[in-house]
C-alpha positions in Angstrom: -21.6 -163.7 27.3 -19.9 -167.0 28.4 -18.2 -167.6 31.7 -16.4 -170.6 30.4 -12.7 -170.9 30.7 -11.2 -170.3 27.3 -8.0 -172.2 26.2 -6.0 -171.9 23.1 -4.1 -175.0 22.0 -1.1 -174.3 19.7 0.4 -177.5 18.5 1.4 -178.8 15.0 0.3 -182.3 16.0 -3.3 -182.9 14.9 -3.5 -185.9 17.3 -2.3 -183.8 20.3 -4.8 -181.0 19.5 -7.7 -183.4 19.1 -6.9 -185.3 22.3 -6.5 -182.1 24.4 -9.5 -180.5 22.9 -11.7 -183.6 23.6 -10.6 -183.8 27.2 -11.0 -180.1 27.8 -14.4 -179.8 26.1 -15.7 -182.7 28.3 -14.9 -180.4 31.2 -16.9 -177.6 29.7 -13.9 -175.6 28.7 -14.1 -173.5 25.5 -11.2 -174.6 23.2 -9.6 -172.9 20.2 -7.0 -175.0 18.5 -4.5 -173.9 15.9 -1.7 -175.8 14.0 1.0 -173.1 14.3 2.1 -170.3 16.5 1.8 -167.6 13.8 -1.9 -168.4 13.4 -2.3 -168.4 17.2 -0.9 -164.8 17.3 -3.2 -163.7 14.5 -6.3 -164.8 16.3 -5.2 -164.1 19.9 -7.2 -160.8 20.2 -10.4 -162.2 18.8 -10.3 -165.5 20.9 -9.0 -163.8 24.1 -7.9 -167.0 25.8 -7.6 -167.3 29.6 -4.6 -169.7 29.1 -2.5 -171.1 26.2 -1.2 -174.6 25.8 1.9 -174.3 23.6 4.1 -176.8 21.9 7.8 -175.9 21.6 8.8 -177.6 18.3 6.7 -176.3 15.4 7.5 -175.2 11.9 7.2 -171.5 10.8 7.4 -170.2 14.4 8.7 -172.1 17.4 7.2 -172.0 20.9 10.1 -169.7 22.0 9.4 -167.3 19.1 5.7 -167.2 20.2 6.6 -166.5 23.8 9.0 -163.7 22.6 6.2 -162.2 20.5 3.8 -162.3 23.4 6.3 -160.4 25.5 6.8 -157.8 22.8 3.0 -157.3 22.6 2.9 -157.0 26.4 0.3 -159.8 26.6 0.0 -161.3 30.0 -1.7 -164.7 29.3 -0.5 -167.7 31.2 1.2 -170.2 28.9 1.7 -173.8 29.7 4.4 -175.3 27.5 3.7 -178.9 26.6 6.7 -180.4 24.9 8.8 -183.5 24.3 11.8 -181.4 25.0 12.9 -182.2 28.6 16.3 -180.7 28.4 16.9 -178.1 31.1 18.2 -175.5 28.6 14.9 -175.5 26.7 12.9 -175.4 30.0 14.9 -172.4 31.3 14.6 -170.6 28.0 10.8 -171.1 28.0 10.5 -169.7 31.5 12.9 -166.8 30.6 10.6 -165.8 27.8 7.5 -165.9 29.9 6.1 -169.4 30.1 4.1 -169.9 33.3 4.6 -173.7 33.4 6.2 -176.6 31.5 5.0 -180.1 31.1 6.9 -182.9 29.3 4.9 -185.1 26.9 3.3 -187.5 27.4 1.1 -185.6 29.8 -1.2 -187.1 32.3 -4.7 -185.6 32.0 -5.0 -185.1 35.7 -1.8 -183.2 35.8 -2.8 -181.0 32.9 -6.1 -180.1 34.6 -4.2 -179.3 37.9 -1.9 -177.0 36.0 -4.8 -175.3 34.2 -6.7 -174.7 37.5 -3.5 -173.2 39.0 -3.7 -170.3 36.4 -7.5 -170.0 35.9 -10.7 -170.1 37.9 -11.3 -173.6 36.8 -12.2 -175.8 39.7 -11.4 -179.5 39.9 -14.4 -181.5 40.7 
């Protein structure tokens, strides 16, 4: 049984997923990455993430749709939205539907790690 922090990255951008995954795995964090929110929902129970990094703008199911579905399923997993959308209406909507935090791309790695440690037992070294 692993005591590693488990993070799910949901982003349709391959580049973003690979970048975040590389940074997090270097910190000994277990990462699951998926290219759309529908897939993220399907594997949520088997991966059991401690935290989710979620893009807002994706085909098939948006970040808001994903957050709404999490609420319907009564899942209480911290979600950090990471998006290019910096309009207050999107940010308010994300928080309304249960986002724990919101970062605007491009994201500084140190800031991402600070936010992750805020919602998990991950300790900054």
